[in-house]
C-alpha positions in Angstrom: 4.8 35.8 18.1 3.4 37.7 20.9 1.8 36.1 24.0 -1.7 37.2 22.7 -1.0 35.8 19.3 0.2 32.5 20.8 -3.0 32.2 22.9 -5.1 32.8 19.8 -3.1 30.2 17.8 -3.6 27.6 20.6 -7.3 28.4 20.8 -7.6 28.1 17.1 -6.0 24.7 17.0 -8.1 23.5 19.9 -11.3 24.6 18.0 -10.2 22.8 15.0 -9.2 19.6 16.8 -12.5 19.5 18.8 -14.5 19.9 15.6 -12.6 17.1 13.9 -13.0 14.8 16.9 -16.8 15.5 17.2 -17.2 14.8 13.5 -15.2 11.6 13.6 -17.2 10.3 16.6 -20.2 10.3 14.4 -18.9 9.7 10.9 -16.1 7.2 11.4 -16.5 4.2 9.0 -17.0 0.8 10.6 -13.7 -0.8 9.4 -12.5 -4.3 10.7 -9.2 -3.0 12.1 -11.0 -0.3 14.1 -12.9 -2.9 16.1 -9.7 -3.8 18.1 -7.2 -1.1 18.6 -4.4 -3.7 19.5 -1.1 -2.9 18.0 -0.9 -6.0 15.8 -4.2 -5.1 14.0 -3.1 -1.5 13.6 0.2 -2.6 12.2 -1.1 -5.0 9.7 -3.8 -2.6 8.5 -1.4 0.4 8.1 1.1 -1.7 6.1 -1.7 -3.0 3.9 -3.2 0.5 3.4 0.0 2.0 2.1 -0.8 3.1 -1.5 -3.9 0.9 -1.4 -7.6 1.8 -1.1 -9.6 0.9 1.9 -12.1 -1.2 -0.1 -9.4 -3.2 -1.6 -7.8 -3.9 1.8 -10.7 -5.0 3.7 -11.0 -8.6 2.4 -7.3 -9.0 2.5 -7.1 -7.9 6.1 -10.0 -10.2 7.2 -8.3 -13.2 5.4 -5.0 -12.3 6.8 -6.2 -12.2 10.4 -7.9 -15.6 10.1 -4.6 -17.1 8.9 -2.2 -15.0 10.9 -4.1 -13.8 14.1 -0.9 -12.7 15.9 2.7 -11.9 15.3 3.9 -15.5 16.1 1.9 -17.1 13.3 3.4 -14.7 10.8 6.9 -15.3 12.1 6.6 -19.1 11.9 5.0 -19.1 8.4 7.1 -19.7 5.3 7.7 -16.5 3.3 6.0 -18.1 0.3 2.8 -18.5 2.2 3.0 -14.9 3.4 3.4 -13.7 -0.1 0.5 -15.9 -1.2 -1.8 -14.2 1.3 -0.5 -10.8 0.1 -1.0 -11.7 -3.6 -2.9 -9.0 -5.4 -2.1 -6.2 -3.0 1.2 -5.3 -4.8 4.3 -3.6 -3.5 5.4 -7.1 -2.2 8.4 -5.5 -0.4 5.8 -4.7 2.3 5.0 -8.3 2.8 8.7 -9.4 3.0 9.6 -6.6 5.4 6.5 -7.5 7.5 7.5 -11.1 7.7 11.1 -10.1 8.7 9.8 -7.7 11.4 7.6 -10.4 12.8 10.6 -12.7 13.1 12.5 -10.0 14.9 9.7 -9.4 17.3 9.4 -13.0 18.2 13.2 -13.7 18.3 14.3 -10.5 20.1 11.2 -9.3 21.9 9.6 -12.6 22.9 6.6 -12.0 20.6 5.6 -8.8 22.6 4.7 -5.8 20.4 6.5 -2.6 21.7 4.9 0.5 22.8 8.0 2.6 22.1 8.0 4.8 19.0 11.8 4.2 18.7 11.4 0.5 19.0 8.8 0.4 16.1 11.1 2.6 13.9 13.9 0.1 14.3 11.8 -2.7 12.6 12.0 -3.4 8.8 9.3 -1.6 6.8 8.3 0.8 9.6 8.7 4.5 9.1 7.5 7.5 11.0 4.0 7.4 9.7 3.4 3.8 10.7 5.1 4.1 14.0 3.1 7.1 14.8 -0.1 5.4 13.8 0.6 2.4 16.1 1.7 4.3 19.1 -1.1 6.8 18.9 -4.0 4.5 18.0 -3.0 1.6 20.3 -1.2 3.4 23.1 -2.7 6.9 23.0 0.6 8.5 22.6 0.8 11.9 21.0 2.9 10.7 18.0 2.1 12.5 14.7 1.3 10.8 11.4 1.5 12.2 7.9 0.3 10.5 4.7 -1.3 11.8 1.5 -4.8 12.2 3.1 -3.4 14.1 6.1 -1.2 16.3 4.0 -4.2 17.3 1.9 -6.2 18.3 5.0 -3.5 20.2 6.6 -2.4 22.1 3.4 -5.9 23.3 2.8 -7.0 23.9 6.3 -3.9 25.9 7.3 -2.9 27.3 3.9 0.5 25.6 3.6 1.8 26.3 0.2 5.1 24.4 0.5 5.6 21.4 -1.7 5.1 18.5 0.7 8.1 16.4 -0.5 10.5 19.4 -0.2 12.8 19.7 2.8 11.0 22.6 4.1 7.6 21.2 3.3 8.2 18.0 5.2 9.4 20.0 8.2 6.3 22.3 8.1 3.8 19.4 7.8 5.3 17.2 10.4 5.5 20.1 12.9 1.9 21.0 12.3 0.9 17.3 12.6 2.7 17.1 15.9 1.1 20.3 17.3 -2.4 19.0 16.5 -1.9 15.5 18.1 -0.4 17.2 21.2 -3.4 19.5 21.3 -5.9 16.5 21.0 -3.9 14.7 23.8 -4.2 17.8 26.0 -8.0 17.9 25.5 -8.3 14.4 27.1 -7.3 10.7 27.1 -8.0 8.7 23.9 -7.9 11.6 21.7 -4.4 11.2 20.3 -5.2 8.2 18.3 -8.8 9.5 17.5 -7.4 12.7 16.1 -4.9 10.8 13.8 -7.6 8.5 12.5 -10.0 11.4 12.1 -7.4 13.3 9.9 -7.0 10.2 7.7 -10.8 9.7 7.5 -11.4 13.4 6.7 -8.9 13.3 3.8 -10.2 10.0 2.5 -13.9 10.8 2.6 -14.4 14.5 2.6 -11.2 16.4 1.7 -10.7 14.4 -1.4 -8.2 15.5 -4.2 -10.9 16.5 -6.7 -14.2 18.1 -5.9 -13.9 17.9 -2.1 -17.2 17.8 -0.2 -16.7 21.0 1.6 -20.4 21.4 2.6 -20.0 18.2 4.8 -16.6 19.3 6.3 -16.5 19.9 10.1 -13.8 22.6 9.8 -14.9 24.5 6.6 -15.5 27.7 8.6 -11.8 27.6 9.7 -10.5 26.3 6.5 -8.0 28.6 4.6 -8.7 27.0 1.2 -12.5 27.0 1.6 -12.6 30.7 2.5 -10.4 31.6 -0.6 -11.7 29.0 -3.0 -8.2 27.5 -3.2 -9.1 23.8 -2.8 -7.8 22.8 -6.2 -4.4 24.6 -5.7 -3.6 22.9 -2.4 -1.6 20.8 -1.6 1.1 22.2 -3.9 2.1 18.8 -5.4 5.0 18.4 -7.7 4.1 17.3 -11.2 3.8 13.6 -11.7 6.3 11.9 -14.1 5.0 11.4 -17.6 3.3 8.1 -18.1 5.3 5.6 -20.0 4.0 2.8 -22.1 5.9 -0.6 -22.0 5.2 -3.7 -23.9 5.9 -7.4 -22.9 5.6 -10.9 -24.3 4.8 -13.7 -21.9 4.9 -17.4 -22.8 3.0 -20.4 -21.6 5.2 -23.4 -22.6 3.5 -26.7 -22.3 5.4 -30.0 -21.9 3.7 -33.2 -20.9 0.8 -31.4 -19.2 3.1 -29.1 -17.3 4.0 -25.4 -17.8 7.2 -23.6 -17.1 7.4 -21.0 -14.3 10.2 -19.5 -12.3 10.7 -17.7 -9.0 11.9 -14.2 -9.2 15.2 -13.4 -7.2 14.7 -12.0 -3.7 16.3 -8.6 -4.3 14.4 -7.5 -7.4 10.9 -6.1 -8.0 8.3 -8.7 -7.0 11.2 -10.7 -5.5 10.1 -14.2 -4.4 7.0 -14.3 -6.6 6.6 -16.6 -9.5 6.2 -15.7 -13.2 5.9 -17.2 -16.8 8.8 -16.6 -19.2 8.6 -13.1 -20.4 10.6 -10.2 -21.9 10.1 -6.6 -22.9 9.5 -5.8 -26.5 9.4 -2.5 -28.6 5.7 -2.3 -29.3 2.4 -4.3 -29.7 3.5 -4.9 -33.3 6.6 -6.8 -32.3 7.0 -10.3 -33.6 7.0 -13.2 -31.2 10.5 -13.5 -29.9 11.5 -16.6 -27.9 15.1 -18.0 -28.6 15.2 -21.5 -29.8 11.6 -21.7 -30.9 10.0 -20.6 -34.3 7.3 -18.0 -34.1 4.8 -20.3 -35.9 4.7 -22.6 -32.8 3.1 -19.8 -30.7 -0.7 -19.1 -30.4 -1.8 -15.8 -28.9 -4.2 -16.4 -25.9 -4.8 -13.1 -24.3 -3.6 -9.5 -23.9 -3.2 -8.2 -20.4 -3.1 -4.4 -19.6 -2.3 -3.0 -16.2 -0.5 0.0 -14.6 2.4 0.1 -12.1 3.3 3.6 -10.9 4.0 5.6 -13.9 4.1 2.7 -16.4 1.2 1.5 -18.5 2.0 -2.0 -19.4 0.6 -4.2 -22.2 1.5 -7.9 -22.1 0.7 -10.2 -25.0 0.5 -13.8 -23.8 1.3 -16.7 -26.2 1.1 -20.5 -25.8 3.1 -23.3 -27.3 3.5 -27.0 -26.9 7.2 -28.0 -27.0 9.1 -31.1 -27.0 11.0 -32.8 -24.1 14.4 -32.1 -25.7 13.8 -28.5 -26.7 16.2 -26.2 -24.8 14.8 -23.3 -22.9 17.6 -20.7 -22.8 18.1 -18.3 -20.1 15.1 -19.4 -18.0 16.0 -21.6 -15.0 12.5 -22.5 -13.9 10.3 -25.4 -12.9 7.6 -27.5 -14.8 4.5 -27.4 -12.7 0.9 -28.7 -13.3 -1.6 -25.9 -13.9 -3.6 -27.1 -10.9 -0.5 -26.6 -8.7 0.0 -23.0 -9.7 -2.8 -21.8 -7.5 -0.6 -22.5 -4.5 2.1 -20.2 -5.7 2.3 -16.4 -5.3 2.2 -14.5 -8.7 2.3 -10.8 -9.5 -1.2 -9.6 -10.6 -0.6 -9.8 -14.3 0.8 -13.3 -14.2 -2.0 -14.3 -11.8 -4.5 -13.5 -14.6 -2.7 -15.9 -16.8 -3.0 -18.6 -14.1 -6.7 -17.9 -13.8 -7.1 -18.2 -17.6 -5.3 -21.5 -17.7 -7.2 -22.9 -14.7 -10.5 -22.0 -16.3 -9.6 -23.8 -19.6 -8.6 -26.8 -17.6 -12.1 -27.2 -16.0 
């Protein structure tokens, strides 16, 4: 690149960055974690927002901050309570890693949250995106961020055809994100974090996956995709895996006004959460299968449908009263009163069973 071309490229990036910053100053949504730019609030919000929509996160964030206003309160809380406050957000590994990171920060850093990008990356559950967000938003450091929203904006605005998850694609997008945040920082103080938030906001509200609102976009006149009508072709995403249907039976076993539940092992999906006895079956037409009990004892009470990543799950729920001596094979659990279940963290599908049982108890 010649010196003249380099100067033009810098001027072009500056123009784009200034337009985005000016737009964000007027259009930024009033979100609770934006009212305080302290690293704790940014950290919690960014972990919650991973693969979760803003409107879903808002009440969880507000409830969390009332119970856990700082890192020490998280570190000292039992993991079961942390999981309970996370209940419904899904991807519970995030909550377990957050709890562990809080304990490390208290035990090894005296409860002080670091300003170093490297220190953040050393904590459980913190990757380049989260570390970049914390350091830029809270400390005004020119650290880049890259999530789905930002990738979409950059791919369209700069015409990046690389598949984002490819080795070359990751390199291209991270390099560009770094150039932009450095450009923002060079314009003036406070702009590094503002630019990163603005890129996320632009992707979430204007440069959306389908039917982007280009007429409202502050950089449409500089946008590669807009000028060439290529919005639907960028970013160049890999094909999603085919959706797979899975079918489960879950069982509410009653004994002396108690039901049987168990806690999932720590190192499996939804580890540490509680569940009702369940197993996978071949289809919705499968007969009730529970070893040791005849099918006639079970009454269907509901069918729950939900999605997890590429799986579409149908779970039929059955209820049965069983005797004190009836063995429950392969299910090491606990007998709990229905009213006590509200204090335990459950995956979303099993939480719906708890709500159904509680409603019937009233």
